KEKE-3310 file (N, C-alpha, C; in steps of 0.2 Angstrom, whole numbers, plus 5000, padded with zeros to 4 digits):
npx = (4917:4903:4898:4906:4902:4889:4890:4896:4886:4876:4881:4881:4867:4862:4865:4856:4842:4847:4856:4849:4840:4849:4854:4842:4839:4849:4858:4850:4846:4838:4828:4836:4849:4849:4848:4860:4869:4865:4867:4880:4888:4884:4889:4903:4905:4900:4908:4921:4921:4925:4939:4942:4940:4951:4962:4959:4961:4975:4981:4974:4959:4956:4964:4958:4945:4948:4954:4943:4933:4939:4941:4927:4923:4931:4927:4913:4914:4918:4907:4900:4907:4904:4898:4891:4883:4892:4903:4899:4895:4908:4913:4904:4907:4920:4915:4909:4920:4925:4914:4915:4927:4926:4914:4918:4929:4923:4913:4921:4930:4921:4916:4928:4931:4920:4916:4916:4905:4895:4894:4883:4874:4882:4883:4870:4868:4877:4871:4861:4867:4870:4857:4850:4858:4856:4842:4841:4849:4843:4831:4837:4847:4839:4832:4842:4848:4837:4835:4848:4855:4863:4877:4879:4873:4882:4893:4889:4887:4900:4907:4901:4907:4920:4920:4917:4929:4938:4933:4935:4949:4951:4947:4951)
npy = (4739:4740:4749:4760:4764:4766:4778:4786:4788:4793:4805:4810:4810:4820:4831:4831:4838:4850:4857:4862:4870:4879:4886:4892:4899:4907:4910:4916:4912:4905:4891:4886:4888:4880:4868:4867:4867:4856:4846:4847:4840:4826:4826:4826:4815:4804:4805:4803:4790:4778:4781:4781:4768:4761:4767:4761:4748:4748:4754:4750:4747:4753:4765:4773:4774:4782:4793:4798:4800:4810:4820:4823:4827:4838:4847:4848:4854:4867:4872:4882:4893:4897:4910:4913:4906:4901:4898:4888:4878:4874:4869:4858:4851:4846:4839:4829:4822:4816:4808:4799:4792:4787:4779:4769:4763:4758:4749:4740:4735:4728:4719:4712:4707:4698:4681:4671:4663:4670:4682:4689:4691:4699:4710:4714:4717:4727:4737:4740:4748:4759:4764:4765:4775:4786:4787:4791:4802:4814:4819:4821:4830:4841:4844:4848:4859:4867:4870:4874:4880:4882:4880:4871:4859:4857:4854:4843:4834:4834:4829:4816:4811:4811:4801:4790:4790:4787:4774:4767:4766:4755:4744:4729)
npz = (4872:4868:4877:4876:4863:4866:4874:4865:4854:4862:4864:4852:4849:4858:4851:4841:4842:4848:4840:4828:4836:4841:4830:4825:4836:4846:4835:4826:4813:4798:4791:4780:4784:4795:4789:4782:4793:4800:4790:4786:4794:4791:4778:4779:4787:4779:4767:4772:4777:4769:4768:4781:4784:4777:4785:4797:4794:4792:4803:4815:4825:4838:4839:4829:4834:4846:4841:4833:4843:4851:4842:4839:4852:4855:4844:4846:4859:4855:4849:4857:4855:4842:4834:4823:4809:4798:4805:4814:4805:4800:4812:4813:4802:4806:4817:4810:4804:4816:4818:4807:4809:4822:4821:4811:4816:4828:4823:4815:4825:4833:4824:4822:4835:4838:4837:4822:4821:4828:4824:4818:4828:4837:4829:4829:4843:4845:4837:4845:4855:4847:4844:4856:4862:4853:4855:4868:4869:4862:4870:4882:4879:4874:4885:4894:4887:4887:4901:4906:4896:4880:4880:4891:4885:4875:4882:4889:4878:4873:4884:4885:4874:4877:4887:4879:4872:4883:4886:4874:4874:4881:4873:4865)
capx = (4915:4896:4897:4909:4897:4883:4892:4897:4880:4872:4884:4878:4860:4861:4865:4850:4838:4850:4859:4844:4837:4854:4854:4836:4838:4855:4862:4845:4845:4832:4828:4841:4855:4848:4849:4867:4872:4864:4869:4887:4890:4883:4893:4910:4905:4900:4914:4927:4921:4929:4946:4943:4941:4958:4966:4957:4965:4982:4983:4970:4953:4956:4967:4953:4940:4951:4954:4936:4929:4943:4939:4920:4923:4934:4923:4907:4915:4919:4900:4898:4911:4901:4893:4888:4882:4898:4908:4896:4896:4915:4914:4900:4911:4925:4912:4908:4926:4925:4909:4918:4933:4923:4910:4921:4933:4919:4910:4926:4932:4915:4916:4934:4931:4915:4918:4912:4898:4891:4895:4877:4872:4886:4881:4863:4869:4881:4866:4857:4871:4869:4850:4849:4861:4852:4835:4841:4852:4839:4827:4841:4850:4834:4830:4848:4848:4831:4836:4854:4857:4866:4884:4878:4872:4888:4898:4886:4889:4907:4909:4900:4912:4926:4919:4918:4936:4941:4932:4938:4956:4951:4945:4956)
capy = (4742:4742:4755:4766:4766:4770:4785:4790:4789:4797:4812:4812:4811:4826:4836:4831:4843:4856:4861:4866:4875:4884:4890:4896:4904:4912:4912:4919:4910:4901:4884:4884:4888:4874:4862:4867:4866:4849:4842:4847:4834:4820:4826:4824:4808:4800:4806:4800:4783:4774:4782:4779:4760:4760:4768:4756:4741:4749:4757:4747:4750:4757:4772:4777:4776:4787:4800:4800:4803:4816:4825:4824:4830:4845:4851:4850:4859:4873:4875:4888:4899:4899:4916:4914:4899:4898:4895:4882:4873:4872:4864:4852:4847:4843:4834:4823:4818:4812:4802:4794:4789:4783:4774:4764:4760:4754:4743:4735:4732:4724:4713:4708:4704:4693:4675:4671:4660:4674:4689:4692:4692:4704:4716:4716:4720:4733:4742:4742:4754:4765:4766:4767:4782:4790:4788:4794:4809:4820:4822:4824:4836:4846:4846:4852:4865:4872:4872:4876:4884:4878:4878:4865:4854:4856:4851:4836:4830:4833:4824:4809:4808:4809:4795:4785:4789:4783:4767:4765:4764:4748:4740:4725)
capz = (4866:4867:4882:4872:4857:4869:4876:4859:4851:4866:4863:4845:4850:4861:4846:4836:4843:4850:4834:4825:4840:4842:4824:4825:4842:4847:4829:4823:4806:4796:4789:4776:4788:4799:4784:4781:4800:4801:4784:4785:4798:4787:4772:4780:4789:4773:4763:4775:4780:4765:4769:4788:4784:4775:4790:4802:4792:4793:4810:4820:4826:4844:4837:4825:4839:4850:4837:4832:4849:4853:4837:4841:4859:4854:4840:4850:4864:4852:4847:4861:4852:4836:4834:4816:4805:4795:4810:4817:4799:4800:4817:4811:4797:4810:4820:4805:4804:4822:4817:4802:4812:4828:4819:4807:4821:4832:4819:4813:4831:4835:4819:4823:4841:4838:4834:4816:4821:4832:4821:4817:4835:4839:4825:4832:4850:4844:4835:4851:4858:4843:4844:4863:4862:4848:4858:4874:4868:4861:4875:4888:4876:4874:4892:4897:4884:4890:4908:4908:4891:4875:4882:4895:4881:4871:4887:4890:4872:4873:4890:4884:4869:4881:4890:4874:4871:4888:4886:4868:4876:4884:4867:4862)
cpx = (4908:4895:4900:4905:4891:4884:4893:4890:4875:4874:4881:4871:4858:4861:4859:4845:4841:4853:4854:4841:4842:4854:4848:4836:4844:4858:4857:4845:4839:4833:4834:4848:4855:4850:4857:4871:4871:4867:4876:4890:4890:4888:4900:4910:4905:4906:4920:4927:4925:4937:4947:4944:4948:4963:4965:4961:4972:4984:4979:4964:4953:4959:4961:4947:4942:4951:4947:4932:4933:4941:4932:4920:4925:4930:4917:4908:4916:4912:4898:4902:4908:4896:4890:4888:4888:4903:4905:4896:4903:4916:4910:4904:4916:4921:4910:4914:4927:4920:4912:4923:4930:4919:4913:4926:4929:4916:4915:4929:4927:4915:4923:4934:4925:4918:4914:4905:4893:4891:4888:4874:4876:4884:4874:4864:4873:4876:4862:4861:4870:4862:4848:4852:4857:4845:4836:4844:4847:4835:4831:4844:4845:4833:4836:4849:4843:4832:4842:4857:4861:4873:4884:4877:4878:4893:4895:4888:4896:4910:4907:4905:4918:4926:4920:4925:4940:4940:4935:4946:4957:4949:4951:4957)
cpy = (4745:4749:4761:4768:4769:4777:4789:4792:4793:4804:4814:4814:4818:4832:4837:4836:4850:4860:4865:4872:4881:4889:4894:4901:4909:4914:4916:4918:4906:4894:4882:4884:4882:4868:4862:4865:4858:4844:4842:4841:4827:4820:4823:4816:4803:4800:4802:4793:4778:4775:4780:4771:4758:4761:4763:4749:4742:4750:4754:4751:4755:4764:4776:4779:4782:4794:4802:4803:4809:4821:4828:4829:4838:4849:4853:4855:4866:4876:4882:4894:4901:4904:4917:4907:4897:4895:4888:4876:4870:4867:4858:4848:4843:4837:4827:4819:4814:4806:4797:4789:4784:4777:4768:4760:4755:4748:4738:4732:4727:4718:4709:4704:4698:4687:4674:4668:4664:4681:4693:4695:4699:4711:4719:4720:4726:4739:4744:4748:4760:4768:4768:4774:4787:4792:4792:4801:4815:4823:4824:4830:4842:4849:4850:4859:4870:4874:4876:4880:4879:4876:4872:4859:4852:4852:4844:4831:4828:4828:4817:4806:4807:4803:4789:4784:4785:4776:4764:4763:4757:4742:4736:4725)
cpz = (4865:4872:4879:4867:4860:4871:4870:4855:4855:4865:4856:4845:4853:4856:4841:4837:4845:4845:4830:4829:4841:4836:4823:4830:4842:4841:4825:4815:4805:4794:4785:4780:4793:4795:4783:4788:4801:4796:4784:4789:4794:4781:4774:4783:4784:4768:4765:4777:4776:4767:4776:4788:4782:4781:4796:4800:4793:4800:4816:4821:4832:4842:4833:4830:4844:4847:4835:4838:4851:4848:4838:4847:4858:4850:4843:4855:4861:4849:4851:4858:4845:4836:4828:4813:4802:4800:4813:4811:4799:4806:4816:4806:4801:4814:4816:4804:4810:4821:4812:4805:4818:4825:4815:4812:4825:4829:4817:4819:4833:4830:4821:4830:4842:4834:4828:4817:4825:4830:4820:4823:4838:4835:4828:4839:4849:4841:4840:4855:4854:4844:4851:4864:4859:4851:4864:4874:4867:4866:4881:4885:4876:4881:4895:4894:4886:4897:4909:4902:4886:4877:4887:4891:4877:4876:4889:4884:4872:4878:4888:4878:4872:4885:4885:4872:4877:4888:4880:4870:4878:4879:4865:4855)
residu = (LEU:GLY:VAL:ALA:ALA:LEU:ALA:TYR:PHE:PHE:ALA:ASP:GLY:VAL:LEU:LEU:PRO:THR:VAL:PRO:LEU:TYR:VAL:GLU:GLY:PRO:LEU:GLY:ALA:GLY:ASP:ILE:ALA:VAL:GLY:PHE:ALA:VAL:GLY:SER:PHE:SER:ALA:THR:ALA:LEU:LEU:LEU:ARG:PRO:TRP:ALA:GLY:ARG:ILE:ALA:ASP:ARG:SER:GLY:ARG:ARG:PRO:LEU:MET:ILE:ILE:GLY:ALA:ALA:THR:PHE:ALA:VAL:SER:VAL:ALA:GLY:TYR:GLY:LEU:ALA:ASP:ALA:VAL:PRO:VAL:LEU:VAL:VAL:LEU:ARG:LEU:LEU:THR:GLY:VAL:GLY:GLU:ALA:PHE:PHE:PHE:VAL:GLY:ALA:VAL:THR:ALA:MET:SER:ASP:LEU:ALA:PRO:PRO:GLU:ARG:ARG:GLY:GLU:ALA:ILE:SER:LEU:PHE:SER:LEU:SER:LEU:TYR:VAL:GLY:ILE:ALA:LEU:GLY:PRO:PRO:VAL:GLY:GLU:ALA:VAL:ALA:GLY:ARG:PHE:GLY:PHE:PRO:ALA:ALA:TRP:LEU:LEU:SER:SER:GLY:ALA:ALA:VAL:THR:ALA:LEU:LEU:LEU:ALA:ARG:ARG:VAL:GLY)
# end
């Protein structure tokens, strides 16, 4: 579960510097467009988390993680097709759906799997996966985009999300 989360949040971290650079560079848009492209992801992630929690309680944690990672991977793979900011914003909204599902599924699975007397420890260790992924993803993403182009960064992020999906399939 921790390695799946690490892979997922690495995928997420790759996008932190690359999405704004893509909007300003190839898409030729300004700061307001960057704000929309970046913020749209958070909007759907926040709006859907309560709903995702109910789904996790009814259908289980693993399916939510798998659907979330798959949605994330597919939407990010589509970033290369975005030739205008509105298209990228729609894809980013979809990426936020994946975020809501994966995050809620992973956090609740971690909480379920930890014995009650060690739940605090489990939460702190899980948060390391999140922050290590978010710390490593941006410099790697920016380096990959700078050296090989934005499509390579999208494939890297999407591939890391697929790795998270494959690992999530093993979560009890």
